[in-house]
N, C-alpha and C positions, 0 to 999 in steps of 0.2 A: 549504402549500407544501412541507414535508417529505413529506407524503405523496404528493404527485405527484412530487417528484423521486424518492422510493424506488421508486415504481411505474414510473416509466420506467426506471430503473436494471434493474429485473427485467425488463421487456420486452425491452431492448436484450440483456440475458445471455441470455434464453432465444432469441432469435432468433440470436444468434451459435452458442449450442450446438446449435441444431437445423440450422445449415448442414453442410455436408458438407466443411469445411475440416479439415485435420489438426490435431493437437495443438498444435504451435507456433503454427499461423496463429490457432487458436482463441484462446489465450492472448494473442498481440498484438492481435486484435480486440477483445478484453474490455479489454485496457489503453487502447486508444485509443478506443474508441468508448462502450463502458459507464461505465468508470470516469470519463469525460470530465463525464457528468451529475454526479458527485458533486464533482468540482474544482471546477465552475463555481459551487456554492453553498456550498461548505465554510466560508466564513468568514462569509457572511451569515446563514445559519442556525445556530442554537446547537445543536449535537449532545451529546447525552448519551452517556457511555461504553457504557452497557449497548444503546443504539440502534445505535451503529457496530458492536459485537460481534455483535448479532443479523443485521446486514446481511452481516457477513463468513461469518456461519454459513449464513445462506440462500444465499450464492454456492457454499459449498464444496457445500451440499445439491444445488443446481443441478446443479454439476459431476459429482456422484455420480451423479445421476438420469440425466443424458445420457452416463453411462460416459466422462468426461473425468477423472475423479478416484475412485481407489479408497477405499471407507469406511475402511478400516484404514491408509491412507497417513499419512505425515507432514506435517502441516500447515506446519511451518517449511519443509521442502522446496517447498512449494507456492510460497511467498512469495519464495525464494531465487533470485537472477537465474541465467538459464541458464548463463552463462559460469563459474558458481560451482558448477553441477551440481543447480540447482534447475529449476523449472518456470517461473519469471519471472513469476507473477501479481503485479499492484500490489493490496495489501489495502486495503480500503476505510477502515480506521483510519489506516494509514499516509499515504493521500491526504489525508484530511480533517486531520489533523495537522501534515502537511507544508505545507499551505496555509495553514494558521493560524500556523504558524513562520515561513513566508514573508513574510506580511503584517505581522507583528509586527517581522521584521527589517528591512523597508522602513521602518516608521514610527519604528523606532529610530534608522535611520541617514539618513532623508530630511533634505535642508535646505530643500525647499519649505515656504513658510510656512502652506499650508493643512494640510499633513500635521503639522507641528510643532504646529498648533493641535488637531488630532484627538489628537495624543500627551498633550498637556497636560489636555486635558478628560477625557480617559479615558474615551471612547465605547467603543473596542476595547480589552479587555484580555486580554494573553497571557502565559503563565505562562514559556515557553522561547523566547528570541530568539538562535538561533545561526546562522550561515550556513547555507545550503541543503547546501553541502558536507557540512559538519560533522554536520547533522542526517540525511543519507541514511546517511552512514558510520556513524554511531553505531547507526541500526535496522538496517541490516544486519549489523553486528558481533554486536549481541543475538540475531538470528535464526540467524547462523552458529553462535554459541557454544551456543545453545539447541539446534539441532540436532545438532551434535557431542557434546553431553554426553548424548544418550539412549543408552541402552545397545543398543537393536537399530537404530534408524534412523540413530544415528551412527556406526555399525560401518564403513560404506564411507568416510566422510569421514577418519576416524581411520586407516585402513588404507591411503588413498592421499592423503596431505597433498601430495605433490609436483604433482598433477594440479590438482585443486581448491582447494587452498589457496593458490596463486599468484593463481587467478582472482580469489578472494575479497579477497585483499588488495590488488588493483589496483581495487576498488570505488570507492575513496575519491572 
């Protein structure tokens, strides 16, 4: 099943990148149409870290092949929201980890008897179970800090904090 989901994700990514959409709309289409395939199976299938990283790498390679991403461009900026100065693509890793976290949070806080039974049996085990808002804030802050700390790529964000810093801090 994992192979089929990856194959469908790559097919949808290629179709979007072959279209004549502009850059912003290609990213929106990838986020809504291609990443939805991964969102659907994120918790059902056990994903290893190297498989997810390989999928993100393949996405960036496809973007580069279709001239939607420069090979020497910063990857952190690709995954930061547009309002914060980034490109706004949702990473495969972030999607899968977010869905795992959301299900873990739901199981942890659910009062339904069946969900409590699933929690006590331990069928599904999750390491982190923070709220969806906290999880997204943590991920976006890590990406932003990583981008800002880079000597060359972070130069823009360090010199123009009043324009992009406000947008990033409002991501919460």
